[in-house]
N, C-alpha and C positions, 0 to 999 in steps of 0.2 A: 502493500499500499504508499503512497507517494508520499512524502513529508508534507505536509499543509497547515498552512496556516492563514490567519483571517485580522482583518486591521480596519478599523472601524477611523475615520475622520473627521471633527467637529472645529469647525475655526481653528484653521492653526493646529490641534492637537493631534495627537496620533495615539490611539488605542491600539495593541494588539494581544493576540491571544491562540497557543496551538494547544489540542488536548495532551498532548503526552508533556508539555511542560508549564505550562499554565500562561498567567502573562508573559507576554515577552515584552510590552512597554506599557505605560497607562498616562497620557495628560503629555507625551512626549512634545517638543517644540518641533520636532522633526523626523526624517522615516528613520529606522534600525536599522542602517544599510548593511550593517553585518550581520546582523540576527537573520535578514532576510534573506543571504545570500546563502542560506543553513538550508533553507527549503527550493521543495522543486514544484513548488504552486504555491500563489497568494490570492486568496480573495481578497475586494477591495469594492467595496459601496460607493457607490457613484452617484454625482445629481442628476437628476429626474430631470429631462428635458422639458417639462411643465411645469407651470404655475399651477401647482392645485389647491393655493389657501385661500380661507374661507372670508376672509376681509384681507383689505390692501395692506395691512400692518403685519399681516401672518405670510402673503406675497413677498414682502419686502424682504424678511427675515429668511426665509427659504432660498430669497435670490441671495443673500450674502453669504448664508451658509453653502450654496451652490460654486459661487464664486469662488470661497475659500477651501474648497474642496476639488475644483479643479484646479486651482495653481498647486496642491500638493499631491495632488496625481500625477500632473503634468512633472513635475520634481523627480517624483520616483520614476515615473516614465524617462525623462530623460539621464535618471540615474542607470536605469535596466539598460540604458542603447549601450552602455558602456563595459557594465558589470554583472549584467546580468542577463536573461533572456527575457525581451518584454513579450513574449508569446504564454509567459508562464504568469502573468498577473493577468487574472482572472477576475470581471468585473461586470457586476447588477448593479439597475436601479434597484432602491427600496420595493417598488410597483410593483416590481419585477421578481425578487429574490424571494421576497416573502408571502408570495402568491396573494397579496393585499390584506393577509392577517393585520387585525392590528395587536399592537405590539405586546399588550400583557398575553393576547391567545397565541402569540408566535413562543413567548419564552413559557408558555405553559406545557407547548406541543413539542418543544425543544428538553422541557426538565430543567430550568434554568432560573425560575420564575422566583425573585428576591434572591438570588444568590448573587453576592459579589455586585459591582456595580454597573449602573446603567449601558454603558458604553462596550465595557467587556461580556452583560451580557449578548450585546448586538452581536460582539465576534461570535458568541460560544453559538448564539443562533444561525448566523452564515455558516458555522461549520455543518450544524445540524440538517437545516436546509440542503447545501449541499448535497447533499450522500443520497437524501429522495430524488433533488431536480437539478443533478448538474447540467441541463440543457438551459436554465436559466441564468448559465455564468458564461465567458466570450473575453477572448483578450483583448487586452484594453484597443486595439487598431481595429477590431473587426467590428467592436462596440461601438465606436465613432464614423465606422464607415456606414457603420446601419444607419445609422440618423438622418432624417429627411431633411432635406433643406428645404421643400416647398411647402408651403403653406397647407394643412387640409380643413376644407370646409366640409359641412355637415349638409 
């Protein structure tokens, strides 16, 4: 079985977890590149390409998160092009990998409800959902290439 880790990025802070070791990093200001290099594959949640907030304030916060996430994922990809295989970085947006399950439900399904920190639980859920739905994850460039540049109308 390949060595697999999951990372959650929130506003320029990185949180990481793997089943064999536990926490790899928490609230780190940068990617733990030396740790990542030891894994066969890593999972990273990326920003969804849509605004889905119920209010303009919520949309603003989601856009801020999306920009920060994009910056951090860009740094990871740049490092990977020189020191790692970028195809080993598998990404998925939250609306895809979670199967649209609310946070509490996915934590219960993954068996991590109430354990550890919120961000580490997210990593643990990514690992659990990857086991049953690996098709929801793809290499970063494939994900990016799959995003449509055409506005879709109803």
